[in-house]
Structures are given as C-alpha cells and as structure tokens.
C-alpha positions as CSV (number, residue, x, y, z in Angstrom):
1,X,188.7,-10.6,-48.4
2,X,188.4,-13.4,-50.3
3,X,191.4,-12.4,-52.3
4,X,193.5,-12.1,-49.6
5,X,192.7,-15.6,-47.7
6,X,192.2,-17.7,-50.8
7,X,192.4,-20.9,-48.9
8,X,189.4,-20.0,-46.4
9,X,185.9,-19.6,-47.3
10,X,184.3,-16.0,-46.9
11,X,181.0,-15.8,-46.2
12,X,179.2,-12.7,-45.0
13,X,176.1,-12.4,-42.9
14,X,173.3,-10.1,-41.3
15,X,174.9,-9.7,-37.3
16,X,171.6,-10.6,-36.1
17,X,172.0,-14.1,-38.2
18,X,175.6,-14.4,-36.9
19,X,174.1,-13.7,-33.4
20,X,171.6,-16.0,-33.8
21,X,173.8,-19.2,-35.0
22,X,176.1,-18.4,-32.1
23,X,173.3,-18.7,-29.7
24,X,172.1,-21.9,-31.1
25,X,175.7,-23.2,-31.0
26,X,176.6,-22.4,-27.2
27,X,173.2,-24.0,-26.5
28,X,174.5,-27.2,-28.1
29,X,173.5,-30.5,-29.6
30,X,171.4,-31.8,-26.6
31,X,169.0,-28.6,-26.7
32,X,165.3,-29.5,-27.7
33,X,164.8,-27.3,-30.1
34,X,161.7,-25.2,-31.2
35,X,160.7,-22.2,-32.5
36,X,161.6,-19.3,-31.0
37,X,162.5,-15.4,-31.1
38,X,166.3,-14.2,-30.7
39,X,166.4,-10.1,-30.4
40,X,169.7,-8.4,-29.5
41,X,169.7,-4.7,-28.5
42,X,172.9,-2.9,-29.2
43,X,173.3,0.3,-31.6
44,X,170.2,-1.0,-33.2
45,X,167.3,-3.6,-32.3
46,X,167.5,-6.5,-34.6
47,X,165.7,-9.8,-34.7
48,X,165.7,-13.3,-35.9
49,X,163.0,-16.1,-36.0
50,X,164.8,-19.1,-35.1
51,X,163.3,-22.4,-36.4
52,X,165.2,-25.6,-35.3
53,X,162.7,-27.8,-35.8
54,X,163.1,-27.3,-39.5
55,X,165.4,-29.6,-41.7
56,X,167.7,-26.8,-42.7
57,X,167.2,-25.1,-39.1
58,X,166.3,-21.9,-40.9
59,X,166.6,-18.6,-39.8
60,X,165.0,-15.4,-40.7
61,X,166.2,-11.9,-40.1
62,X,163.6,-9.2,-38.9
63,X,163.9,-5.5,-38.4
64,X,162.4,-4.7,-35.4
65,X,163.9,-1.7,-34.2
66,X,162.2,0.7,-36.8
67,X,158.3,-0.5,-35.7
68,X,157.0,2.4,-34.7
69,X,155.8,2.2,-30.9
70,X,154.9,6.1,-30.4
71,X,153.9,8.4,-32.9
72,X,155.1,11.3,-30.7
73,X,157.5,9.4,-28.9
74,X,161.4,10.3,-29.0
75,X,163.1,10.7,-32.2
76,X,165.1,8.3,-34.0
77,X,168.3,8.4,-36.1
78,X,166.3,7.1,-39.1
79,X,163.9,10.2,-39.4
80,X,160.4,9.1,-37.7
81,X,159.2,9.5,-33.9
82,X,159.1,6.4,-31.3
83,X,160.8,3.6,-32.7
84,X,161.4,0.6,-30.8
85,X,165.4,1.7,-31.5
86,X,164.5,5.1,-30.2
87,X,163.4,3.6,-26.8
88,X,165.8,1.0,-26.3
89,X,169.0,1.1,-28.1
90,X,172.1,1.9,-26.5
91,X,172.2,5.3,-28.7
92,X,169.2,6.7,-27.2
C-alpha cells in the first residue's frame, strides 16, 4: 500500500484501536476525559482500555471475545465452548 501511495503516510492498526480513536475524536476536545473501556461487538468482540488522562492518551487493545463464560456453552469458532463471542457476536 505504501508503495502505491508514496506521498501518503500509511499506518496499520488493530481495528479496536482504530474504533477507539474514532470514538475519542467523535467526543470532541471538550470531553472531560478519563479512563474507560471501549467495547465493540461485530464478527468478533474486542475492547480497548482508553486512558485519556495519560500524556500519550494511551489505548491498550484487549482480546475479550474468547474469555470463557460457560465451559458448557455454545461452540465458538475458535474451537472452545462458551466464549463471550459465541454468546454475543454477530456470527452466533
């Protein structure tokens, strides 16, 4: 991609980080800030811990979709049973 668009900076990011940054931008500069958990449910379930009080405005991605909630729950596409994603994603 970078070779095709040499004048354009190209960065690759985890989709949950991108969604968390977009959420922060939509909140605007007047937002009081703080630390919060941004969760997105789609084909998978991802989360990002956003710390707007940190100087860098840090965002830490978290893979929460494959946390097992019920060992006897529905099968998940990862091969386990009872993952959060098996209960709450759009692919269930």
